[in-house]
PyMOL Python script that loads the backbone (N, CA, C, O; Angstrom):
from pymol import cmd

cmd.read_pdbstr("""\
ATOM      1  N   MET A   1      -0.625 -28.352 -17.273  1.00  0.00           N
ATOM      2  CA  MET A   1       0.076 -27.358 -18.054  1.00  0.00           C
ATOM      3  C   MET A   1       0.446 -26.161 -17.170  1.00  0.00           C
ATOM      4  O   MET A   1       1.511 -25.571 -17.348  1.00  0.00           O
ATOM      5  N   ALA A   2      -0.412 -25.804 -16.232  1.00  0.00           N
ATOM      6  CA  ALA A   2      -0.118 -24.671 -15.356  1.00  0.00           C
ATOM      7  C   ALA A   2       1.075 -24.963 -14.457  1.00  0.00           C
ATOM      8  O   ALA A   2       1.883 -24.076 -14.183  1.00  0.00           O
ATOM      9  N   ALA A   3       1.186 -26.194 -14.003  1.00  0.00           N
ATOM     10  CA  ALA A   3       2.312 -26.551 -13.136  1.00  0.00           C
ATOM     11  C   ALA A   3       3.634 -26.460 -13.899  1.00  0.00           C
ATOM     12  O   ALA A   3       4.626 -25.972 -13.359  1.00  0.00           O
ATOM     13  N   SER A   4       3.654 -26.923 -15.140  1.00  0.00           N
ATOM     14  CA  SER A   4       4.897 -26.846 -15.916  1.00  0.00           C
ATOM     15  C   SER A   4       5.252 -25.400 -16.229  1.00  0.00           C
ATOM     16  O   SER A   4       6.434 -25.058 -16.280  1.00  0.00           O
ATOM     17  N   ARG A   5       4.270 -24.554 -16.438  1.00  0.00           N
ATOM     18  CA  ARG A   5       4.559 -23.137 -16.671  1.00  0.00           C
ATOM     19  C   ARG A   5       5.136 -22.492 -15.418  1.00  0.00           C
ATOM     20  O   ARG A   5       6.089 -21.717 -15.504  1.00  0.00           O
ATOM     21  N   ALA A   6       4.573 -22.801 -14.264  1.00  0.00           N
ATOM     22  CA  ALA A   6       5.082 -22.240 -13.007  1.00  0.00           C
ATOM     23  C   ALA A   6       6.501 -22.710 -12.739  1.00  0.00           C
ATOM     24  O   ALA A   6       7.339 -21.923 -12.298  1.00  0.00           O
ATOM     25  N   ILE A   7       6.781 -23.974 -12.998  1.00  0.00           N
ATOM     26  CA  ILE A   7       8.137 -24.488 -12.800  1.00  0.00           C
ATOM     27  C   ILE A   7       9.099 -23.816 -13.758  1.00  0.00           C
ATOM     28  O   ILE A   7      10.212 -23.465 -13.364  1.00  0.00           O
ATOM     29  N   GLY A   8       8.701 -23.629 -14.998  1.00  0.00           N
ATOM     30  CA  GLY A   8       9.560 -22.963 -15.978  1.00  0.00           C
ATOM     31  C   GLY A   8       9.857 -21.525 -15.604  1.00  0.00           C
ATOM     32  O   GLY A   8      10.990 -21.068 -15.756  1.00  0.00           O
ATOM     33  N   GLU A   9       8.857 -20.804 -15.116  1.00  0.00           N
ATOM     34  CA  GLU A   9       9.086 -19.417 -14.728  1.00  0.00           C
ATOM     35  C   GLU A   9       9.937 -19.325 -13.474  1.00  0.00           C
ATOM     36  O   GLU A   9      10.695 -18.368 -13.311  1.00  0.00           O
ATOM     37  N   THR A  10       9.825 -20.294 -12.597  1.00  0.00           N
ATOM     38  CA  THR A  10      10.667 -20.305 -11.405  1.00  0.00           C
ATOM     39  C   THR A  10      12.109 -20.605 -11.765  1.00  0.00           C
ATOM     40  O   THR A  10      13.024 -19.979 -11.229  1.00  0.00           O
ATOM     41  N   MET A  11      12.323 -21.546 -12.656  1.00  0.00           N
ATOM     42  CA  MET A  11      13.688 -21.934 -13.011  1.00  0.00           C
ATOM     43  C   MET A  11      14.426 -20.806 -13.730  1.00  0.00           C
ATOM     44  O   MET A  11      15.637 -20.676 -13.552  1.00  0.00           O
ATOM     45  N   ILE A  12      13.759 -20.002 -14.521  1.00  0.00           N
ATOM     46  CA  ILE A  12      14.443 -18.899 -15.197  1.00  0.00           C
ATOM     47  C   ILE A  12      14.885 -17.850 -14.191  1.00  0.00           C
ATOM     48  O   ILE A  12      15.920 -17.211 -14.384  1.00  0.00           O
ATOM     49  N   VAL A  13      14.124 -17.661 -13.125  1.00  0.00           N
ATOM     50  CA  VAL A  13      14.543 -16.745 -12.066  1.00  0.00           C
ATOM     51  C   VAL A  13      15.774 -17.284 -11.364  1.00  0.00           C
ATOM     52  O   VAL A  13      16.703 -16.538 -11.057  1.00  0.00           O
ATOM     53  N   VAL A  14      15.775 -18.583 -11.111  1.00  0.00           N
ATOM     54  CA  VAL A  14      16.913 -19.211 -10.449  1.00  0.00           C
ATOM     55  C   VAL A  14      18.168 -19.068 -11.311  1.00  0.00           C
ATOM     56  O   VAL A  14      19.230 -18.714 -10.800  1.00  0.00           O
ATOM     57  N   MET A  15      18.055 -19.339 -12.603  1.00  0.00           N
ATOM     58  CA  MET A  15      19.216 -19.229 -13.482  1.00  0.00           C
ATOM     59  C   MET A  15      19.651 -17.779 -13.652  1.00  0.00           C
ATOM     60  O   MET A  15      20.847 -17.489 -13.668  1.00  0.00           O
ATOM     61  N   GLY A  16      18.698 -16.877 -13.777  1.00  0.00           N
ATOM     62  CA  GLY A  16      19.036 -15.463 -13.965  1.00  0.00           C
ATOM     63  C   GLY A  16      19.659 -14.832 -12.737  1.00  0.00           C
ATOM     64  O   GLY A  16      20.514 -13.955 -12.859  1.00  0.00           O
ATOM     65  N   ALA A  17      19.248 -15.258 -11.565  1.00  0.00           N
ATOM     66  CA  ALA A  17      19.795 -14.695 -10.332  1.00  0.00           C
ATOM     67  C   ALA A  17      21.158 -15.279 -10.000  1.00  0.00           C
ATOM     68  O   ALA A  17      21.863 -14.746  -9.143  1.00  0.00           O
ATOM     69  N   GLY A  18      21.535 -16.345 -10.649  1.00  0.00           N
ATOM     70  CA  GLY A  18      22.840 -16.923 -10.414  1.00  0.00           C
ATOM     71  C   GLY A  18      22.913 -17.793  -9.190  1.00  0.00           C
ATOM     72  O   GLY A  18      23.987 -18.291  -8.850  1.00  0.00           O
ATOM     73  N   ALA A  19      21.801 -17.989  -8.519  1.00  0.00           N
ATOM     74  CA  ALA A  19      21.734 -18.834  -7.321  1.00  0.00           C
ATOM     75  C   ALA A  19      22.771 -18.436  -6.272  1.00  0.00           C
ATOM     76  O   ALA A  19      23.261 -19.288  -5.530  1.00  0.00           O
ATOM     77  N   ALA A  20      23.102 -17.161  -6.207  1.00  0.00           N
ATOM     78  CA  ALA A  20      24.047 -16.669  -5.205  1.00  0.00           C
ATOM     79  C   ALA A  20      23.271 -16.246  -3.966  1.00  0.00           C
ATOM     80  O   ALA A  20      22.266 -15.543  -4.070  1.00  0.00           O
ATOM     81  N   ALA A  21      23.729 -16.666  -2.808  1.00  0.00           N
ATOM     82  CA  ALA A  21      23.007 -16.385  -1.569  1.00  0.00           C
ATOM     83  C   ALA A  21      23.538 -15.127  -0.902  1.00  0.00           C
ATOM     84  O   ALA A  21      24.168 -15.197   0.154  1.00  0.00           O
ATOM     85  N   LYS A  22      23.285 -13.978  -1.514  1.00  0.00           N
ATOM     86  CA  LYS A  22      23.637 -12.714  -0.882  1.00  0.00           C
ATOM     87  C   LYS A  22      22.699 -11.622  -1.366  1.00  0.00           C
ATOM     88  O   LYS A  22      22.062 -11.757  -2.411  1.00  0.00           O
ATOM     89  N   LEU A  23      22.617 -10.550  -0.609  1.00  0.00           N
ATOM     90  CA  LEU A  23      21.721  -9.447  -0.915  1.00  0.00           C
ATOM     91  C   LEU A  23      22.519  -8.158  -0.892  1.00  0.00           C
ATOM     92  O   LEU A  23      23.287  -7.915   0.038  1.00  0.00           O
ATOM     93  N   SER A  24      22.340  -7.333  -1.909  1.00  0.00           N
ATOM     94  CA  SER A  24      23.091  -6.093  -2.015  1.00  0.00           C
ATOM     95  C   SER A  24      22.202  -5.022  -2.626  1.00  0.00           C
ATOM     96  O   SER A  24      21.238  -5.335  -3.324  1.00  0.00           O
ATOM     97  N   LEU A  25      22.521  -3.764  -2.366  1.00  0.00           N
ATOM     98  CA  LEU A  25      21.773  -2.666  -2.973  1.00  0.00           C
ATOM     99  C   LEU A  25      22.229  -2.381  -4.405  1.00  0.00           C
ATOM    100  O   LEU A  25      21.544  -1.673  -5.144  1.00  0.00           O
ATOM    101  N   ASN A  26      23.368  -2.921  -4.795  1.00  0.00           N
ATOM    102  CA  ASN A  26      23.885  -2.744  -6.145  1.00  0.00           C
ATOM    103  C   ASN A  26      23.156  -3.697  -7.093  1.00  0.00           C
ATOM    104  O   ASN A  26      23.277  -4.913  -6.947  1.00  0.00           O
ATOM    105  N   PRO A  27      22.392  -3.165  -8.074  1.00  0.00           N
ATOM    106  CA  PRO A  27      21.625  -4.049  -8.962  1.00  0.00           C
ATOM    107  C   PRO A  27      22.496  -4.831  -9.943  1.00  0.00           C
ATOM    108  O   PRO A  27      21.993  -5.730 -10.616  1.00  0.00           O
ATOM    109  N   PHE A  28      23.780  -4.514 -10.041  1.00  0.00           N
ATOM    110  CA  PHE A  28      24.658  -5.204 -10.976  1.00  0.00           C
ATOM    111  C   PHE A  28      25.363  -6.405 -10.344  1.00  0.00           C
ATOM    112  O   PHE A  28      26.051  -7.146 -11.046  1.00  0.00           O
ATOM    113  N   GLU A  29      25.208  -6.613  -9.042  1.00  0.00           N
ATOM    114  CA  GLU A  29      25.804  -7.762  -8.371  1.00  0.00           C
ATOM    115  C   GLU A  29      24.785  -8.890  -8.292  1.00  0.00           C
ATOM    116  O   GLU A  29      23.580  -8.649  -8.227  1.00  0.00           O
ATOM    117  N   ALA A  30      25.284 -10.128  -8.298  1.00  0.00           N
ATOM    118  CA  ALA A  30      24.402 -11.285  -8.163  1.00  0.00           C
ATOM    119  C   ALA A  30      23.821 -11.304  -6.751  1.00  0.00           C
ATOM    120  O   ALA A  30      24.516 -11.017  -5.777  1.00  0.00           O
ATOM    121  N   MET A  31      22.553 -11.643  -6.656  1.00  0.00           N
ATOM    122  CA  MET A  31      21.910 -11.736  -5.352  1.00  0.00           C
ATOM    123  C   MET A  31      20.877 -12.843  -5.388  1.00  0.00           C
ATOM    124  O   MET A  31      20.647 -13.451  -6.433  1.00  0.00           O
ATOM    125  N   THR A  32      20.272 -13.099  -4.280  1.00  0.00           N
ATOM    126  CA  THR A  32      19.311 -14.194  -4.191  1.00  0.00           C
ATOM    127  C   THR A  32      17.879 -13.658  -4.186  1.00  0.00           C
ATOM    128  O   THR A  32      17.629 -12.514  -3.806  1.00  0.00           O
ATOM    129  N   THR A  33      16.959 -14.500  -4.610  1.00  0.00           N
ATOM    130  CA  THR A  33      15.535 -14.183  -4.555  1.00  0.00           C
ATOM    131  C   THR A  33      14.845 -15.265  -3.746  1.00  0.00           C
ATOM    132  O   THR A  33      15.458 -16.269  -3.384  1.00  0.00           O
ATOM    133  N   MET A  34      13.569 -15.057  -3.464  1.00  0.00           N
ATOM    134  CA  MET A  34      12.840 -16.053  -2.693  1.00  0.00           C
ATOM    135  C   MET A  34      12.712 -17.368  -3.454  1.00  0.00           C
ATOM    136  O   MET A  34      12.771 -18.440  -2.851  1.00  0.00           O
ATOM    137  N   THR A  35      12.539 -17.295  -4.771  1.00  0.00           N
ATOM    138  CA  THR A  35      12.421 -18.535  -5.535  1.00  0.00           C
ATOM    139  C   THR A  35      13.730 -19.312  -5.548  1.00  0.00           C
ATOM    140  O   THR A  35      13.717 -20.543  -5.553  1.00  0.00           O
ATOM    141  N   VAL A  36      14.856 -18.611  -5.554  1.00  0.00           N
ATOM    142  CA  VAL A  36      16.152 -19.290  -5.479  1.00  0.00           C
ATOM    143  C   VAL A  36      16.276 -20.022  -4.150  1.00  0.00           C
ATOM    144  O   VAL A  36      16.760 -21.153  -4.106  1.00  0.00           O
ATOM    145  N   LYS A  37      15.840 -19.382  -3.063  1.00  0.00           N
ATOM    146  CA  LYS A  37      15.904 -20.024  -1.755  1.00  0.00           C
ATOM    147  C   LYS A  37      14.975 -21.238  -1.694  1.00  0.00           C
ATOM    148  O   LYS A  37      15.329 -22.254  -1.095  1.00  0.00           O
ATOM    149  N   ILE A  38      13.797 -21.145  -2.303  1.00  0.00           N
ATOM    150  CA  ILE A  38      12.877 -22.285  -2.309  1.00  0.00           C
ATOM    151  C   ILE A  38      13.502 -23.468  -3.037  1.00  0.00           C
ATOM    152  O   ILE A  38      13.475 -24.592  -2.535  1.00  0.00           O
ATOM    153  N   VAL A  39      14.062 -23.222  -4.213  1.00  0.00           N
ATOM    154  CA  VAL A  39      14.700 -24.299  -4.969  1.00  0.00           C
ATOM    155  C   VAL A  39      15.885 -24.859  -4.198  1.00  0.00           C
ATOM    156  O   VAL A  39      16.085 -26.073  -4.172  1.00  0.00           O
ATOM    157  N   GLY A  40      16.664 -24.002  -3.575  1.00  0.00           N
ATOM    158  CA  GLY A  40      17.809 -24.462  -2.798  1.00  0.00           C
ATOM    159  C   GLY A  40      17.397 -25.312  -1.612  1.00  0.00           C
ATOM    160  O   GLY A  40      18.080 -26.278  -1.273  1.00  0.00           O
ATOM    161  N   GLN A  41      16.287 -24.964  -0.980  1.00  0.00           N
ATOM    162  CA  GLN A  41      15.830 -25.721   0.183  1.00  0.00           C
ATOM    163  C   GLN A  41      15.241 -27.073  -0.224  1.00  0.00           C
ATOM    164  O   GLN A  41      15.351 -28.042   0.528  1.00  0.00           O
ATOM    165  N   LEU A  42      14.623 -27.152  -1.396  1.00  0.00           N
ATOM    166  CA  LEU A  42      13.964 -28.386  -1.809  1.00  0.00           C
ATOM    167  C   LEU A  42      14.854 -29.280  -2.667  1.00  0.00           C
ATOM    168  O   LEU A  42      14.431 -30.371  -3.049  1.00  0.00           O
ATOM    169  N   THR A  43      16.060 -28.851  -2.975  1.00  0.00           N
ATOM    170  CA  THR A  43      16.965 -29.668  -3.778  1.00  0.00           C
ATOM    171  C   THR A  43      17.627 -30.702  -2.883  1.00  0.00           C
ATOM    172  O   THR A  43      18.136 -30.379  -1.809  1.00  0.00           O
ATOM    173  N   GLY A  44      17.615 -31.918  -3.327  1.00  0.00           N
ATOM    174  CA  GLY A  44      18.238 -32.978  -2.552  1.00  0.00           C
ATOM    175  C   GLY A  44      17.199 -33.898  -1.947  1.00  0.00           C
ATOM    176  O   GLY A  44      15.998 -33.739  -2.166  1.00  0.00           O
ATOM    177  N   ASP A  45      17.677 -34.855  -1.188  1.00  0.00           N
ATOM    178  CA  ASP A  45      16.819 -35.855  -0.571  1.00  0.00           C
ATOM    179  C   ASP A  45      16.662 -35.519   0.907  1.00  0.00           C
ATOM    180  O   ASP A  45      17.439 -35.973   1.747  1.00  0.00           O
ATOM    181  N   THR A  46      15.641 -34.714   1.210  1.00  0.00           N
ATOM    182  CA  THR A  46      15.398 -34.334   2.598  1.00  0.00           C
ATOM    183  C   THR A  46      14.036 -34.847   3.044  1.00  0.00           C
ATOM    184  O   THR A  46      13.147 -35.077   2.224  1.00  0.00           O
ATOM    185  N   ASP A  47      13.887 -35.019   4.325  1.00  0.00           N
ATOM    186  CA  ASP A  47      12.633 -35.464   4.904  1.00  0.00           C
ATOM    187  C   ASP A  47      11.593 -34.347   4.795  1.00  0.00           C
ATOM    188  O   ASP A  47      11.930 -33.164   4.838  1.00  0.00           O
ATOM    189  N   PHE A  48      10.319 -34.742   4.652  1.00  0.00           N
ATOM    190  CA  PHE A  48       9.264 -33.731   4.526  1.00  0.00           C
ATOM    191  C   PHE A  48       9.154 -32.864   5.767  1.00  0.00           C
ATOM    192  O   PHE A  48       8.834 -31.681   5.658  1.00  0.00           O
ATOM    193  N   ALA A  49       9.410 -33.416   6.934  1.00  0.00           N
ATOM    194  CA  ALA A  49       9.293 -32.667   8.193  1.00  0.00           C
ATOM    195  C   ALA A  49      10.584 -31.952   8.566  1.00  0.00           C
ATOM    196  O   ALA A  49      10.685 -31.391   9.657  1.00  0.00           O
ATOM    197  N   ALA A  50      11.570 -31.965   7.675  1.00  0.00           N
ATOM    198  CA  ALA A  50      12.841 -31.300   7.965  1.00  0.00           C
ATOM    199  C   ALA A  50      12.639 -29.786   7.962  1.00  0.00           C
ATOM    200  O   ALA A  50      11.782 -29.280   7.238  1.00  0.00           O
ATOM    201  N   PRO A  51      13.407 -29.068   8.753  1.00  0.00           N
ATOM    202  CA  PRO A  51      13.265 -27.606   8.787  1.00  0.00           C
ATOM    203  C   PRO A  51      13.489 -26.944   7.422  1.00  0.00           C
ATOM    204  O   PRO A  51      12.852 -25.936   7.116  1.00  0.00           O
ATOM    205  N   GLU A  52      14.374 -27.493   6.611  1.00  0.00           N
ATOM    206  CA  GLU A  52      14.628 -26.907   5.287  1.00  0.00           C
ATOM    207  C   GLU A  52      13.384 -26.975   4.408  1.00  0.00           C
ATOM    208  O   GLU A  52      13.078 -26.027   3.685  1.00  0.00           O
ATOM    209  N   THR A  53      12.673 -28.085   4.469  1.00  0.00           N
ATOM    210  CA  THR A  53      11.455 -28.233   3.675  1.00  0.00           C
ATOM    211  C   THR A  53      10.367 -27.300   4.184  1.00  0.00           C
ATOM    212  O   THR A  53       9.653 -26.686   3.391  1.00  0.00           O
ATOM    213  N   LEU A  54      10.237 -27.191   5.482  1.00  0.00           N
ATOM    214  CA  LEU A  54       9.217 -26.303   6.044  1.00  0.00           C
ATOM    215  C   LEU A  54       9.514 -24.843   5.717  1.00  0.00           C
ATOM    216  O   LEU A  54       8.594 -24.056   5.495  1.00  0.00           O
ATOM    217  N   VAL A  55      10.797 -24.477   5.687  1.00  0.00           N
ATOM    218  CA  VAL A  55      11.175 -23.115   5.303  1.00  0.00           C
ATOM    219  C   VAL A  55      10.778 -22.850   3.852  1.00  0.00           C
ATOM    220  O   VAL A  55      10.288 -21.768   3.528  1.00  0.00           O
ATOM    221  N   ALA A  56      10.989 -23.831   2.985  1.00  0.00           N
ATOM    222  CA  ALA A  56      10.624 -23.663   1.575  1.00  0.00           C
ATOM    223  C   ALA A  56       9.120 -23.451   1.420  1.00  0.00           C
ATOM    224  O   ALA A  56       8.691 -22.601   0.640  1.00  0.00           O
ATOM    225  N   PHE A  57       8.319 -24.217   2.156  1.00  0.00           N
ATOM    226  CA  PHE A  57       6.871 -24.035   2.077  1.00  0.00           C
ATOM    227  C   PHE A  57       6.438 -22.698   2.677  1.00  0.00           C
ATOM    228  O   PHE A  57       5.503 -22.073   2.177  1.00  0.00           O
ATOM    229  N   ALA A  58       7.098 -22.258   3.728  1.00  0.00           N
ATOM    230  CA  ALA A  58       6.784 -20.948   4.308  1.00  0.00           C
ATOM    231  C   ALA A  58       7.118 -19.830   3.322  1.00  0.00           C
ATOM    232  O   ALA A  58       6.364 -18.864   3.205  1.00  0.00           O
ATOM    233  N   LEU A  59       8.237 -19.953   2.616  1.00  0.00           N
ATOM    234  CA  LEU A  59       8.585 -18.951   1.604  1.00  0.00           C
ATOM    235  C   LEU A  59       7.581 -18.941   0.456  1.00  0.00           C
ATOM    236  O   LEU A  59       7.220 -17.880  -0.053  1.00  0.00           O
ATOM    237  N   GLY A  60       7.136 -20.126   0.056  1.00  0.00           N
ATOM    238  CA  GLY A  60       6.116 -20.207  -0.995  1.00  0.00           C
ATOM    239  C   GLY A  60       4.817 -19.553  -0.576  1.00  0.00           C
ATOM    240  O   GLY A  60       4.188 -18.850  -1.366  1.00  0.00           O
ATOM    241  N   MET A  61       4.413 -19.779   0.664  1.00  0.00           N
ATOM    242  CA  MET A  61       3.190 -19.148   1.169  1.00  0.00           C
ATOM    243  C   MET A  61       3.356 -17.636   1.258  1.00  0.00           C
ATOM    244  O   MET A  61       2.419 -16.887   0.979  1.00  0.00           O
ATOM    245  N   THR A  62       4.540 -17.190   1.644  1.00  0.00           N
ATOM    246  CA  THR A  62       4.807 -15.751   1.705  1.00  0.00           C
ATOM    247  C   THR A  62       4.707 -15.124   0.319  1.00  0.00           C
ATOM    248  O   THR A  62       4.108 -14.061   0.156  1.00  0.00           O
ATOM    249  N   LEU A  63       5.291 -15.780  -0.675  1.00  0.00           N
ATOM    250  CA  LEU A  63       5.179 -15.277  -2.050  1.00  0.00           C
ATOM    251  C   LEU A  63       3.722 -15.221  -2.501  1.00  0.00           C
ATOM    252  O   LEU A  63       3.304 -14.260  -3.147  1.00  0.00           O
ATOM    253  N   PHE A  64       2.951 -16.250  -2.159  1.00  0.00           N
ATOM    254  CA  PHE A  64       1.540 -16.275  -2.530  1.00  0.00           C
ATOM    255  C   PHE A  64       0.780 -15.123  -1.894  1.00  0.00           C
ATOM    256  O   PHE A  64      -0.014 -14.462  -2.564  1.00  0.00           O
ATOM    257  N   VAL A  65       1.011 -14.872  -0.608  1.00  0.00           N
ATOM    258  CA  VAL A  65       0.300 -13.806   0.101  1.00  0.00           C
ATOM    259  C   VAL A  65       0.677 -12.433  -0.461  1.00  0.00           C
ATOM    260  O   VAL A  65      -0.188 -11.573  -0.630  1.00  0.00           O
ATOM    261  N   ILE A  66       1.955 -12.228  -0.748  1.00  0.00           N
ATOM    262  CA  ILE A  66       2.391 -10.943  -1.320  1.00  0.00           C
ATOM    263  C   ILE A  66       1.757 -10.731  -2.685  1.00  0.00           C
ATOM    264  O   ILE A  66       1.276  -9.637  -2.979  1.00  0.00           O
ATOM    265  N   THR A  67       1.750 -11.763  -3.523  1.00  0.00           N
ATOM    266  CA  THR A  67       1.143 -11.652  -4.854  1.00  0.00           C
ATOM    267  C   THR A  67      -0.352 -11.394  -4.755  1.00  0.00           C
ATOM    268  O   THR A  67      -0.888 -10.566  -5.492  1.00  0.00           O
ATOM    269  N   LEU A  68      -1.031 -12.092  -3.853  1.00  0.00           N
ATOM    270  CA  LEU A  68      -2.467 -11.887  -3.673  1.00  0.00           C
ATOM    271  C   LEU A  68      -2.765 -10.462  -3.213  1.00  0.00           C
ATOM    272  O   LEU A  68      -3.696  -9.830  -3.712  1.00  0.00           O
ATOM    273  N   ALA A  69      -1.982  -9.956  -2.266  1.00  0.00           N
ATOM    274  CA  ALA A  69      -2.193  -8.593  -1.774  1.00  0.00           C
ATOM    275  C   ALA A  69      -1.979  -7.562  -2.874  1.00  0.00           C
ATOM    276  O   ALA A  69      -2.748  -6.607  -2.988  1.00  0.00           O
ATOM    277  N   LEU A  70      -0.946  -7.746  -3.678  1.00  0.00           N
ATOM    278  CA  LEU A  70      -0.695  -6.802  -4.774  1.00  0.00           C
ATOM    279  C   LEU A  70      -1.804  -6.860  -5.828  1.00  0.00           C
ATOM    280  O   LEU A  70      -2.180  -5.827  -6.382  1.00  0.00           O
ATOM    281  N   ASN A  71      -2.327  -8.051  -6.110  1.00  0.00           N
ATOM    282  CA  ASN A  71      -3.424  -8.160  -7.072  1.00  0.00           C
ATOM    283  C   ASN A  71      -4.700  -7.514  -6.545  1.00  0.00           C
ATOM    284  O   ASN A  71      -5.412  -6.854  -7.301  1.00  0.00           O
ATOM    285  N   ILE A  72      -4.996  -7.690  -5.276  1.00  0.00           N
ATOM    286  CA  ILE A  72      -6.182  -7.050  -4.693  1.00  0.00           C
ATOM    287  C   ILE A  72      -6.028  -5.533  -4.723  1.00  0.00           C
ATOM    288  O   ILE A  72      -6.975  -4.820  -5.054  1.00  0.00           O
ATOM    289  N   PHE A  73      -4.845  -5.038  -4.380  1.00  0.00           N
ATOM    290  CA  PHE A  73      -4.582  -3.605  -4.422  1.00  0.00           C
ATOM    291  C   PHE A  73      -4.751  -3.058  -5.844  1.00  0.00           C
ATOM    292  O   PHE A  73      -5.320  -1.982  -6.033  1.00  0.00           O
ATOM    293  N   ALA A  74      -4.260  -3.796  -6.837  1.00  0.00           N
ATOM    294  CA  ALA A  74      -4.404  -3.365  -8.227  1.00  0.00           C
ATOM    295  C   ALA A  74      -5.868  -3.347  -8.651  1.00  0.00           C
ATOM    296  O   ALA A  74      -6.290  -2.435  -9.363  1.00  0.00           O
ATOM    297  N   LEU A  75      -6.648  -4.338  -8.228  1.00  0.00           N
ATOM    298  CA  LEU A  75      -8.073  -4.353  -8.573  1.00  0.00           C
ATOM    299  C   LEU A  75      -8.815  -3.186  -7.951  1.00  0.00           C
ATOM    300  O   LEU A  75      -9.710  -2.622  -8.581  1.00  0.00           O
ATOM    301  N   VAL A  76      -8.469  -2.814  -6.737  1.00  0.00           N
ATOM    302  CA  VAL A  76      -9.109  -1.664  -6.083  1.00  0.00           C
ATOM    303  C   VAL A  76      -8.809  -0.390  -6.857  1.00  0.00           C
ATOM    304  O   VAL A  76      -9.702   0.430  -7.067  1.00  0.00           O
ATOM    305  N   ILE A  77      -7.572  -0.216  -7.279  1.00  0.00           N
ATOM    306  CA  ILE A  77      -7.199   0.977  -8.048  1.00  0.00           C
ATOM    307  C   ILE A  77      -7.915   1.009  -9.390  1.00  0.00           C
ATOM    308  O   ILE A  77      -8.410   2.057  -9.805  1.00  0.00           O
ATOM    309  N   VAL A  78      -7.975  -0.132 -10.072  1.00  0.00           N
ATOM    310  CA  VAL A  78      -8.650  -0.183 -11.377  1.00  0.00           C
ATOM    311  C   VAL A  78     -10.124   0.140 -11.228  1.00  0.00           C
ATOM    312  O   VAL A  78     -10.667   0.899 -12.032  1.00  0.00           O
ATOM    313  N   ARG A  79     -10.783  -0.410 -10.231  1.00  0.00           N
ATOM    314  CA  ARG A  79     -12.206  -0.127 -10.032  1.00  0.00           C
ATOM    315  C   ARG A  79     -12.448   1.333  -9.677  1.00  0.00           C
ATOM    316  O   ARG A  79     -13.451   1.910 -10.097  1.00  0.00           O
ATOM    317  N   LYS A  80     -11.563   1.926  -8.924  1.00  0.00           N
ATOM    318  CA  LYS A  80     -11.717   3.327  -8.531  1.00  0.00           C
ATOM    319  C   LYS A  80     -11.644   4.238  -9.748  1.00  0.00           C
ATOM    320  O   LYS A  80     -12.490   5.117  -9.914  1.00  0.00           O
ATOM    321  N   TYR A  81     -10.654   4.040 -10.589  1.00  0.00           N
ATOM    322  CA  TYR A  81     -10.492   4.918 -11.738  1.00  0.00           C
ATOM    323  C   TYR A  81     -11.420   4.567 -12.891  1.00  0.00           C
ATOM    324  O   TYR A  81     -11.702   5.429 -13.723  1.00  0.00           O
ATOM    325  N   ARG A  82     -11.903   3.336 -12.969  1.00  0.00           N
ATOM    326  CA  ARG A  82     -12.855   2.960 -14.008  1.00  0.00           C
ATOM    327  C   ARG A  82     -14.170   3.690 -13.775  1.00  0.00           C
ATOM    328  O   ARG A  82     -14.807   4.124 -14.735  1.00  0.00           O
ATOM    329  N   GLU A  83     -14.591   3.833 -12.520  1.00  0.00           N
ATOM    330  CA  GLU A  83     -15.827   4.534 -12.220  1.00  0.00           C
ATOM    331  C   GLU A  83     -15.724   6.004 -12.568  1.00  0.00           C
ATOM    332  O   GLU A  83     -16.728   6.598 -12.961  1.00  0.00           O
ATOM    333  N   GLN A  84     -14.575   6.609 -12.443  1.00  0.00           N
ATOM    334  CA  GLN A  84     -14.409   8.033 -12.737  1.00  0.00           C
ATOM    335  C   GLN A  84     -14.500   8.305 -14.235  1.00  0.00           C
ATOM    336  O   GLN A  84     -15.026   9.341 -14.641  1.00  0.00           O
ATOM    337  N   TYR A  85     -13.996   7.396 -15.058  1.00  0.00           N
ATOM    338  CA  TYR A  85     -13.911   7.665 -16.486  1.00  0.00           C
ATOM    339  C   TYR A  85     -15.072   7.107 -17.293  1.00  0.00           C
ATOM    340  O   TYR A  85     -15.139   7.346 -18.499  1.00  0.00           O
ATOM    341  N   GLU A  86     -15.978   6.382 -16.679  1.00  0.00           N
ATOM    342  CA  GLU A  86     -17.122   5.843 -17.432  1.00  0.00           C
ATOM    343  C   GLU A  86     -18.310   6.750 -17.387  1.00  0.00           C
ATOM    344  O   GLU A  86     -19.347   6.438 -17.971  1.00  0.00           O
TER     345      GLU A  86
END
""", "prot")
cmd.dss("prot")
cmd.show_as("cartoon", "prot")
cmd.util.cbc("prot")
cmd.orient("prot")
């Protein structure tokens, strides 16, 4: 069930971003996200050792590390302020 939820949340990002491969400072223009690039790299019949597949796995690991770092940072902040108010 967790895998289907992760796939569903990834696909909505892909559809919402428009799968356009560009980056702009204007928030009203279509642009790409890391999940769009992962889906784009893994779409099709490619070899597992192909550079496109390895790039997709590297992007996935990067997303995981960024999410883990942000969660650890949030836990540190919560613990700091919880001690002050208890």
